[in-house]
C-alpha positions in Angstrom: 32.3 -15.0 178.2 33.6 -11.5 177.8 36.9 -10.3 179.0 36.9 -6.7 180.3 35.9 -4.7 177.2 35.8 -1.0 176.9 32.2 0.2 176.4 31.7 0.8 172.6 29.2 3.1 170.9 27.2 0.1 169.8 26.7 -0.9 173.5 25.8 2.7 174.4 23.2 2.6 171.6 21.6 -0.6 172.9 21.6 0.8 176.4 19.9 4.0 175.3 17.1 1.9 173.9 16.9 -0.3 177.1 18.0 -3.3 175.1 19.7 -6.2 176.9 22.8 -7.6 175.4 25.7 -9.9 176.3 29.3 -9.2 175.2 31.3 -12.0 173.7 35.0 -11.7 172.8 37.5 -13.6 170.8 41.1 -13.1 169.5 41.0 -9.9 167.5 43.3 -11.5 164.8 40.3 -13.5 163.6 38.4 -11.8 160.8 36.4 -14.7 159.5 32.9 -15.1 160.9 32.9 -18.9 161.0 36.2 -18.9 162.8 34.9 -16.2 165.2 31.9 -18.4 165.9 34.2 -21.4 166.6 36.4 -19.3 168.9 33.3 -18.3 170.9 32.0 -21.8 171.0 28.8 -20.9 169.1 27.2 -22.3 165.9 28.0 -20.2 162.8 24.3 -19.9 162.1 23.9 -17.7 165.2 26.9 -15.5 164.6 26.2 -12.9 161.9 28.7 -11.0 159.7 28.0 -7.5 158.5 28.8 -6.9 154.8 29.2 -3.6 153.2 27.4 -3.4 149.8 28.0 -0.7 147.2 24.8 0.5 145.6 24.7 3.5 143.3 27.8 5.8 143.2 28.6 6.8 146.8 25.6 4.8 148.3 26.1 1.9 150.6 24.0 -0.6 152.5 24.8 -3.0 155.4 23.6 -6.6 155.2 23.8 -9.0 158.1 23.9 -12.7 157.2 24.8 -15.9 159.0 28.6 -16.3 159.1 28.4 -19.7 157.3 26.5 -18.1 154.4 27.3 -15.9 151.4 25.4 -13.0 150.0 23.5 -13.4 146.8 24.1 -9.9 145.4 21.6 -10.2 142.6 18.8 -11.3 144.9 19.7 -8.5 147.3 19.6 -5.8 144.6 16.2 -7.1 143.5 14.9 -7.2 147.0 15.6 -3.6 147.6 14.6 -2.3 144.2 18.1 -1.7 142.8 19.4 -2.8 139.4 22.7 -3.9 140.8 24.8 -4.1 143.9 28.5 -5.0 144.4 31.0 -5.7 147.1 33.7 -3.1 147.7 37.2 -4.3 148.3 38.4 -4.8 151.9 40.1 -1.4 151.7 36.9 0.1 150.2 34.8 -1.2 153.0 37.2 0.1 155.6 37.3 3.5 153.9 33.5 3.7 153.7 32.9 2.7 157.3 35.9 4.0 159.1 36.1 0.5 160.8 38.6 -2.3 160.2 37.6 -5.4 158.3 36.7 -7.9 161.0 35.2 -5.2 163.1 32.4 -3.8 160.9 29.1 -3.8 162.7 25.8 -2.2 161.9 25.3 -1.1 165.5 28.4 1.0 165.2 27.4 2.6 162.0 24.0 4.0 162.6 25.3 7.5 162.2 25.9 6.7 158.5 22.1 6.3 158.0 22.7 3.6 155.4 20.0 1.0 154.7 20.4 -1.9 157.0 19.2 -5.4 156.1 19.0 -8.6 158.1 18.7 -12.0 156.4 15.5 -13.8 157.0 17.3 -16.8 158.6 17.7 -14.7 161.7 13.9 -15.1 162.4 14.7 -18.7 163.2 16.8 -17.6 166.2 15.7 -15.8 169.4 19.1 -14.1 169.6 22.0 -13.6 167.3 25.5 -12.2 167.7 26.7 -9.3 165.6 29.9 -7.4 165.6 30.0 -4.5 168.1 32.2 -2.3 165.9 35.6 -3.6 167.0 37.6 -6.7 166.0 37.1 -9.5 168.5 34.0 -8.1 170.1 30.4 -9.3 169.4 27.2 -8.6 171.2 24.3 -11.1 171.5 21.0 -9.4 171.2 17.4 -10.5 170.6 16.6 -10.4 166.9 13.4 -8.3 167.4 15.4 -5.7 169.3 18.2 -5.6 166.7 15.6 -5.1 163.9 13.9 -2.3 165.9 17.0 -0.4 167.0 18.5 -0.5 163.5 15.2 -0.1 161.6 16.5 -3.1 159.6 14.5 -4.6 156.8 14.3 -8.4 156.8 15.3 -9.8 153.4 16.0 -13.4 152.1 19.4 -12.9 150.5 21.9 -15.4 152.0 22.8 -18.8 150.6 24.8 -21.5 152.4 28.5 -21.5 151.4 29.7 -24.6 149.7 31.0 -26.9 152.4 29.6 -24.6 155.1 29.9 -27.4 157.7 33.7 -26.9 157.6 35.4 -23.6 158.1 36.3 -21.9 154.8 37.2 -18.5 153.4 34.3 -17.1 151.5 34.6 -15.0 148.3 33.0 -12.0 150.0 35.5 -12.0 152.9 36.9 -8.8 151.6 34.2 -6.8 153.3 33.5 -9.4 156.0 32.9 -8.1 159.5 34.2 -11.2 161.2 31.0 -11.8 163.0 
């Protein structure tokens, strides 16, 4: 499924932990997770987008949720013991991560040492796809391996988007990883 892709740091990280993965690619002009899933011929429930969340001043977290869901910020804040959380603008997410919107992926941001969270829905899948840190490139990895390598905490924070059966642009697309 993958065209020839330059090895990314996210792939090197997985390999350094002896974690198997498969690379999937799609047109890098796609920045919406649902559209990325469609382009790869996969169900949106298996393709996860990584959202950048602003916590306290200067603190961020990464939250991976199914591409056809949206993040319940209040539920997320409560689940991690914070009073509030907010979504940065697209520009803010890019500035904080150093990655382009549509290419934000937790595997590419481990050096930030931010809290990393995975929505509980992932436990219903053996594998999920997450962005590899570059627009148009996702990696499929076992959920248990992803949680282990990222030291991710599993939280129940995603809610289905209205009309999630059909492609739509979600309110939190500003900081959407695109898959």
